[in-house]
Every structure is written in structure tokens, then in C-alpha cells.
C-alpha positions as CSV (number, residue, x, y, z in Angstrom):
1,M,-2.4,23.1,20.2
2,Q,-1.2,19.6,21.8
3,E,2.2,19.1,23.0
4,F,3.7,15.5,23.1
5,K,7.2,15.9,24.6
6,G,9.9,13.4,26.2
7,A,9.7,10.5,23.8
8,K,12.0,9.2,21.7
9,I,11.1,10.9,17.8
10,L,11.5,8.9,14.4
11,T,10.6,10.8,12.0
12,A,11.2,9.0,8.7
13,N,12.8,11.7,7.2
14,G,16.6,11.3,8.4
15,E,16.5,13.3,11.3
16,N,15.6,11.8,14.8
17,Y,15.6,12.9,18.5
18,T,16.4,11.0,21.4
19,C,14.4,13.2,23.7
20,G,11.8,15.3,21.4
21,V,8.8,17.1,21.2
22,I,6.1,17.6,18.8
23,T,3.6,20.1,18.6
24,I,0.3,19.7,16.7
25,D,-2.5,22.3,16.1
26,K,-5.7,22.3,13.7
27,G,-4.9,18.6,12.2
28,K,-1.0,19.3,11.4
29,I,2.2,19.2,13.1
30,T,3.7,22.4,13.8
31,Q,6.9,21.7,15.7
32,V,9.3,18.6,15.4
33,G,12.3,19.0,17.8
34,K,14.5,18.2,20.4
35,V,14.1,18.8,24.4
36,E,16.5,18.5,27.2
37,V,16.4,15.1,28.9
38,G,14.2,14.8,31.9
39,E,10.5,13.8,33.1
40,H,8.3,14.7,30.6
41,P,4.9,13.2,29.7
42,Y,6.3,10.8,27.4
43,S,9.6,9.8,28.4
44,G,10.5,6.0,27.5
45,M,8.1,6.0,24.6
46,V,8.8,6.3,20.9
47,I,6.7,8.3,18.3
48,T,6.8,7.2,14.9
49,P,4.8,8.6,11.7
50,G,1.5,6.3,11.2
51,F,2.1,3.2,9.3
52,I,0.9,2.9,5.6
53,D,-0.2,-0.5,4.0
54,A,0.8,0.3,0.8
55,H,-1.3,-2.5,-0.6
56,C,-4.3,-4.6,1.1
57,H,-8.2,-5.2,1.0
58,I,-9.3,-4.6,4.0
59,G,-12.9,-3.8,4.1
60,V,-13.4,-5.3,1.0
61,Y,-12.6,-8.7,2.1
62,E,-14.3,-8.6,5.6
63,E,-13.0,-10.5,8.4
64,A,-14.8,-13.5,9.9
65,I,-17.5,-13.4,6.8
66,Q,-17.4,-15.8,3.7
67,D,-19.3,-14.7,0.6
68,E,-21.4,-12.0,2.5
69,G,-18.7,-10.0,2.8
70,E,-16.1,-10.9,0.0
71,D,-16.7,-7.8,-2.5
72,V,-12.8,-7.6,-3.5
73,N,-13.1,-9.6,-7.2
74,E,-15.6,-8.8,-9.8
75,M,-14.8,-11.8,-11.6
76,T,-17.4,-11.7,-14.5
77,E,-15.4,-10.5,-16.9
78,P,-11.6,-10.1,-16.9
79,I,-11.8,-6.1,-18.1
80,T,-13.4,-4.1,-15.5
81,P,-12.0,-0.7,-14.8
82,D,-15.0,1.1,-14.0
83,V,-15.5,-0.9,-10.2
84,R,-14.0,1.4,-7.3
85,A,-12.7,-0.3,-4.2
86,I,-14.6,2.3,-2.2
87,D,-17.8,1.3,-3.7
88,G,-17.1,-2.4,-1.4
89,I,-15.7,-1.0,1.4
90,Y,-17.9,-2.0,4.9
91,H,-16.5,0.8,7.7
92,E,-17.5,-1.9,10.8
93,D,-15.0,-4.2,9.2
94,P,-13.3,-5.1,12.8
95,A,-10.0,-5.1,10.7
96,F,-9.9,-1.6,11.0
97,S,-10.4,-1.5,15.0
98,E,-7.8,-4.2,15.1
99,S,-5.1,-2.7,13.0
100,L,-4.8,0.5,15.7
101,K,-3.2,-1.8,17.8
102,G,-0.5,-2.6,15.0
103,G,0.2,1.3,14.3
104,L,-2.2,1.5,10.9
105,T,-3.3,4.9,10.5
106,T,-3.6,4.8,6.3
107,F,-4.5,1.7,4.0
108,C,-4.2,1.4,0.0
109,V,-7.2,-0.5,-0.8
110,A,-7.0,-2.4,-4.2
111,P,-9.9,-5.0,-5.6
112,G,-8.5,-8.5,-6.3
113,S,-6.3,-10.1,-8.7
114,G,-8.8,-12.4,-10.5
115,N,-9.3,-10.2,-13.2
116,V,-6.7,-8.7,-15.7
117,V,-8.2,-5.5,-15.2
118,G,-9.5,-5.2,-11.7
119,G,-10.6,-1.8,-11.3
120,Q,-9.7,1.8,-8.9
121,I,-7.8,1.7,-6.1
122,C,-8.5,4.0,-3.2
123,L,-6.9,5.3,0.1
124,I,-8.5,5.6,3.5
125,K,-7.7,6.7,6.5
126,N,-8.0,4.8,9.8
127,R,-10.6,7.0,11.4
128,P,-13.9,5.8,12.8
129,S,-16.9,6.7,10.7
130,V,-18.8,5.6,7.6
131,P,-16.8,5.3,4.4
132,D,-17.3,8.6,3.0
133,K,-15.7,10.1,5.9
134,M,-12.6,7.5,5.8
135,L,-11.8,8.0,2.3
136,Y,-8.7,10.0,1.7
137,K,-8.1,9.4,-2.0
138,E,-10.4,8.4,-4.2
139,F,-8.6,6.9,-7.5
140,V,-4.9,6.2,-7.0
141,G,-4.2,3.5,-8.9
142,M,-5.6,1.3,-11.9
143,K,-4.8,-2.7,-10.4
144,V,-4.1,-5.0,-13.4
145,A,-2.9,-8.6,-12.4
146,F,-0.3,-11.0,-14.3
147,G,0.0,-14.8,-14.0
148,E,-1.9,-17.5,-12.2
149,N,-4.7,-15.7,-10.7
150,P,-6.7,-14.6,-13.9
151,K,-5.3,-17.7,-16.0
152,R,-6.9,-20.1,-13.0
153,V,-10.3,-17.8,-13.2
154,Y,-11.1,-17.5,-16.7
155,G,-8.8,-20.7,-17.5
156,S,-11.5,-22.7,-15.7
157,Q,-14.3,-21.1,-18.0
158,K,-12.2,-22.0,-21.3
159,K,-12.3,-18.4,-21.8
160,K,-9.7,-15.5,-22.7
161,P,-7.3,-15.6,-20.6
162,M,-6.0,-19.0,-20.7
163,T,-2.3,-18.1,-20.8
164,R,0.1,-15.2,-20.0
165,M,-0.1,-14.2,-23.4
166,G,-3.5,-13.7,-23.3
167,I,-3.5,-11.8,-20.2
168,A,-0.8,-9.2,-21.8
169,A,-3.1,-9.1,-25.2
170,L,-6.5,-8.2,-23.3
171,L,-4.3,-5.2,-20.8
172,R,-3.1,-4.0,-24.4
173,G,-6.2,-4.2,-25.7
174,A,-7.8,-2.3,-23.2
175,L,-5.5,0.5,-23.2
176,V,-5.9,0.8,-27.1
177,K,-9.9,1.1,-26.8
178,A,-9.5,4.1,-23.8
179,D,-6.8,5.4,-26.2
180,N,-9.5,5.5,-29.2
181,Y,-12.0,6.7,-26.5
182,N,-9.8,9.8,-26.0
183,K,-9.6,10.8,-29.6
184,K,-13.4,10.5,-30.4
185,Q,-14.8,13.9,-30.5
186,D,-18.6,12.7,-30.2
187,K,-19.0,9.7,-27.7
188,E,-21.0,8.3,-25.2
189,R,-19.9,8.2,-21.4
190,D,-17.9,5.1,-20.5
191,L,-16.9,4.9,-16.9
192,G,-14.2,2.0,-17.7
193,M,-12.6,3.9,-20.0
194,E,-12.7,7.1,-18.4
195,A,-10.8,5.5,-15.6
196,L,-7.9,3.9,-17.6
197,S,-7.9,7.3,-19.8
198,K,-6.4,8.9,-16.6
199,V,-3.7,6.2,-16.5
200,L,-2.9,7.0,-20.4
201,E,-2.8,10.6,-19.3
202,G,0.1,9.7,-16.3
203,K,-2.5,10.9,-13.5
204,V,-2.4,7.3,-11.9
205,P,-0.5,4.1,-12.4
206,L,-0.8,0.8,-13.2
207,R,-0.6,-1.1,-9.9
208,A,0.3,-4.4,-11.6
209,H,0.1,-7.7,-9.4
210,A,2.9,-10.1,-10.6
211,H,4.9,-12.2,-8.4
212,R,7.3,-14.1,-11.3
213,A,10.1,-12.4,-12.7
214,D,8.8,-13.1,-16.0
215,D,5.3,-11.5,-15.5
216,I,7.4,-8.2,-14.0
217,L,9.3,-7.8,-16.8
218,T,5.7,-8.3,-18.8
219,A,4.3,-5.4,-16.9
220,V,7.4,-3.2,-17.7
221,R,7.0,-3.8,-21.2
222,I,3.6,-2.6,-21.5
223,A,4.2,0.2,-19.4
224,K,6.8,1.4,-21.6
225,E,4.8,0.7,-24.7
226,F,1.9,2.7,-23.7
227,N,4.4,5.4,-21.7
228,V,2.4,4.7,-18.5
229,K,3.3,4.9,-14.9
230,L,3.8,1.6,-13.5
231,V,4.1,-0.1,-9.8
232,I,5.1,-3.3,-9.2
233,E,2.7,-5.4,-6.4
234,H,4.2,-8.3,-4.4
235,C,7.3,-8.5,-6.6
236,T,8.2,-11.8,-5.3
237,E,11.0,-12.3,-7.6
238,G,12.3,-8.8,-8.0
239,D,15.2,-9.5,-6.2
240,R,16.5,-12.2,-9.3
241,I,15.9,-9.1,-11.6
242,V,17.4,-6.2,-9.5
243,E,19.1,-4.2,-12.4
244,A,15.9,-4.7,-14.8
245,L,13.9,-2.8,-12.3
246,K,16.3,-0.2,-11.5
247,E,16.9,0.5,-15.1
248,A,12.9,0.8,-15.4
249,G,12.8,3.1,-12.6
250,V,9.8,1.5,-11.1
251,P,8.6,1.5,-7.5
252,C,7.8,-2.2,-5.8
253,I,5.7,-3.0,-3.3
254,V,6.6,-6.4,-1.4
255,G,4.7,-9.0,0.0
256,P,2.9,-10.6,2.0
257,S,6.2,-12.3,3.1
258,L,4.8,-14.0,6.2
259,T,3.2,-16.4,4.1
260,T,3.9,-19.7,3.3
261,R,4.5,-20.6,-0.2
262,S,0.8,-21.6,-1.2
263,K,1.2,-21.7,-5.2
264,Y,3.9,-21.9,-7.5
265,E,4.4,-18.4,-8.2
266,L,5.7,-18.1,-4.8
267,R,8.3,-20.9,-5.1
268,Y,11.2,-18.2,-4.6
269,K,9.6,-16.3,-1.7
270,N,12.2,-14.7,0.6
271,Y,12.7,-12.3,3.6
272,A,15.8,-10.8,1.7
273,T,13.9,-9.2,-1.3
274,T,13.4,-5.6,0.5
275,V,17.3,-5.9,1.3
276,K,18.4,-6.3,-2.5
277,L,15.9,-4.0,-3.7
278,N,16.7,-1.2,-1.2
279,E,20.5,-1.5,-2.0
280,A,19.5,-1.2,-5.5
281,G,18.2,2.3,-4.5
282,I,14.7,1.0,-5.7
283,L,11.9,2.8,-4.2
284,T,10.1,-0.2,-1.7
285,A,7.5,-0.6,0.5
286,I,6.4,-3.8,2.1
287,M,2.7,-4.8,2.5
288,T,0.4,-7.2,4.2
289,D,-2.1,-7.9,1.5
290,H,-4.8,-7.8,4.3
291,P,-6.5,-10.4,5.2
292,V,-3.7,-13.0,3.9
293,I,-1.5,-11.3,6.6
294,P,-3.4,-9.0,9.1
295,A,-3.0,-5.3,8.8
296,R,-2.1,-4.9,12.2
297,E,0.9,-7.4,11.4
298,L,2.7,-5.0,8.8
299,R,5.4,-4.1,11.3
300,L,6.1,-8.0,12.1
301,C,6.9,-8.1,8.0
302,A,9.2,-5.1,8.4
303,I,10.7,-7.3,11.4
304,A,11.1,-10.4,9.5
305,A,12.7,-7.8,6.9
306,I,15.4,-6.8,9.5
307,R,16.2,-9.8,10.7
308,E,17.6,-10.5,6.7
309,G,19.7,-7.7,6.9
310,L,17.3,-4.9,6.1
311,N,18.5,-1.9,8.5
312,E,15.8,-0.1,10.8
313,E,15.8,3.4,9.2
314,A,15.1,1.4,5.8
315,A,12.7,-0.4,7.5
316,L,10.8,2.4,8.7
317,K,10.6,4.3,5.7
318,M,9.5,1.2,3.9
319,I,6.0,1.4,6.0
320,T,5.9,5.1,6.0
321,I,7.4,7.7,3.9
322,N,8.4,5.1,1.1
323,P,4.6,4.1,0.5
324,A,3.7,7.6,0.7
325,K,6.1,8.7,-2.4
326,I,4.6,5.7,-3.7
327,L,1.3,6.5,-3.6
328,G,1.7,10.5,-4.3
329,I,1.1,11.7,-0.8
330,D,4.3,12.2,0.5
331,N,3.8,16.0,1.1
332,E,0.8,15.2,3.4
333,V,1.5,12.2,5.5
334,G,4.4,9.7,5.9
335,S,6.9,11.5,8.0
336,L,6.7,13.5,11.2
337,E,7.5,17.2,9.7
338,V,6.1,20.5,10.2
339,G,2.9,20.9,7.7
340,K,2.0,17.3,7.4
341,S,-1.1,15.8,8.6
342,A,-0.9,14.5,12.7
343,D,-0.9,11.0,11.9
344,F,1.6,9.3,14.2
345,V,2.1,6.5,16.8
346,V,3.1,6.4,20.4
347,W,4.7,3.4,21.1
348,S,5.6,1.8,24.7
349,G,9.2,1.2,23.3
350,D,11.5,0.0,20.2
351,P,8.6,-0.1,17.6
352,F,10.7,-3.2,16.2
353,D,10.6,-5.3,19.4
354,A,7.5,-7.2,18.6
355,R,7.0,-7.4,22.3
356,T,6.2,-3.3,21.9
357,R,2.8,-2.4,22.6
358,V,0.6,0.8,20.9
359,K,-0.2,3.5,23.5
360,E,-1.6,5.8,21.3
361,V,-2.8,6.5,17.9
362,W,-3.7,9.9,16.6
363,V,-4.9,10.8,13.1
364,D,-5.7,14.2,11.4
365,G,-4.9,15.1,14.9
366,N,-7.5,13.4,17.0
367,C,-6.7,10.2,19.0
368,V,-8.6,7.3,17.8
369,Y,-6.9,5.0,19.8
370,R,-5.6,4.7,23.4
371,E,-4.5,1.6,25.0
372,E,-6.7,1.1,28.0
């Protein structure tokens, strides 16, 4: 058993301790509570849950490498539900070790947005190892994309989809094909259809790349039509259709907000989107879209939202327990509670002060980073 006594503890579950203690045993949290103020080993520090990047391409879009390390988009045809992000992750991507300095313990790694159906999204934990040991959950969502990216990739080839109509038609067609596959009694295995079948069965959601309000609404429309779960990724114009998102009950993952307006779809990008979604009671997370924004800077994205009016408690939740809820892992990680995995970060001070440093990172009860 190990004990961490004296730090301010931000649990992300609504109960914080000015001077607290966490004990862990066999990779799990066994106690979270308060202690008397005094001289303790972690006095003056702050402990939070490990941060979760709800949408990124770490390991499949390697840093400092061009074509050799770009395994994020299988852009040979627009419908590729059979490809899996885990098969493209390079465990020695330096971004993993760098992101420990930002408090990142869990990543949701997705294929890119060049295809209408991009493939299977996985979860990994930031523990130095080979890919299979880093793997946390193999299949947590099916990447689909709306808007400019699929149009640009395939429109330049003069093939479908050249329009938003074509994108929607292809996605509908893929879901119908999967439904027909399910109904067949005698069939040859089709890995892509098997994966899409899990979407139709409600086991995993569609994770929809959508910036513009019209694309977001199309995603909502198709999800309703096929009665499937949906998560909106990027959600740049989500603040313009808050009521529609609230009515649909759709979780949103916002970002990457620390970028320039590099394309037309980002013309209304602003840092207050998370504020408006949060005020509406919509389950919201913040992402980096690494390498668009380095994963280690996830908290800077949260700090930017705080500057625009998001309260600090909500900001912490958007990079801890909220993504855990969206990803279906909130019973295991995302907050500091008894029985959950011992994934946490020890900070030198206030984590939402940009000057604060990471002192230690613990994953599954093992120290994976300590500041020298």
C-alpha cells in the first residue's frame, strides 16, 4: 500500500480536500479523504485525476516524421470500417513521454477524417510499453466524417463523395449494408460489416467529425434514423445549435481550439463553445486532436476555456470525468474515488496556472513519470 498525504485533492466528482490523502493498493484507489493540516510529504502540491484526451491521433500520426509515420488515414476508398487505430500506433512516438509532462494518462486514438467511415477507435493508457500492453479498450467507437475533409480527398479524384449529399448517402449505405449483413443466415465473414454491426447494436457509438452546424445536424439526423449512439467531435459551431444538441442528448468533444482558422469550417471557432454547451447541461469534453495541438497542452486548452468564463471545476471535468463518461469508462477512471484505477497526477501547484509543473504521474498504481 502507498500513501499520498498533504496535497490539495481535486477529485472531479464534486468533493475536494484542501489537505487530503490518497492511498492505493494493487493499482486501485483504496482511500480518498482529508487529513489535518501540517507538514506532510505532499504539502503544497495538488493531486488531480489523470487527464484524458478524448480525441487524438497520438502514435498513428508520429511527431517529427513525414510519410513514414503517417498511418492515420487509409484513403484508398471512402468506407473503411475494418481498419483499426491500434494497428497503426507506434509506441515509441516521443509524444507519449512528452505528454506525461502535461498529465496525460489516457488517450482516445482515432483514425483520421479523410474517409466517410474511417475505422475503429481505441483507448490506450500512457504506460511505457509495447502497443498491446498500452491498449486499454480495443474498440470504443466508429470514426465517421462529415464536411470538407472527405469532399476534398475524393472530390479531387472525381469520385463519390464530392458533396455533403454524397457523404451522407455513403454513410447511410454503409449502415444499411451492415444491417443486411446482420440479417443473413449464411454469410462469409466481413470484418468491416462486423464492426458496423456493433454500432447498429448500440455497443459502440458513431464518433462524428463535424465542424459546421449543418454537418452536426446531418450526423444527428442519421443517428436518429438508424437509432444508433452518436458523439460529435470538434463541434466548432455547436454553440450555434445548442438547443438542437440538447434535445438530441448528444455528447460533444470540443476542439482543437488553440489553432488558427485554417479552413472555412473554422470561421466561427471560439473559446466560449464549451461554456455555452456546459451551461446547457450537455456532456462536454475538450480535446487536442494531437498532433494538431500537442497532447501535453490539453490543460492549456482548458485554461483558454476558463479565461472565456468556464468555471474551473467544469474545466477539470472536461478533461477527466466527462471524457470518461463519453467513452464509457467512468466506472474505472476519470475521478479520484475508491475502487477506481490509481491514475493521477501530482502538480507543483494549481493545475490551471500555466506555470505549474507536473511532479509525478501514476498509472494503474505505477509511477510512470517523476520530475528530475
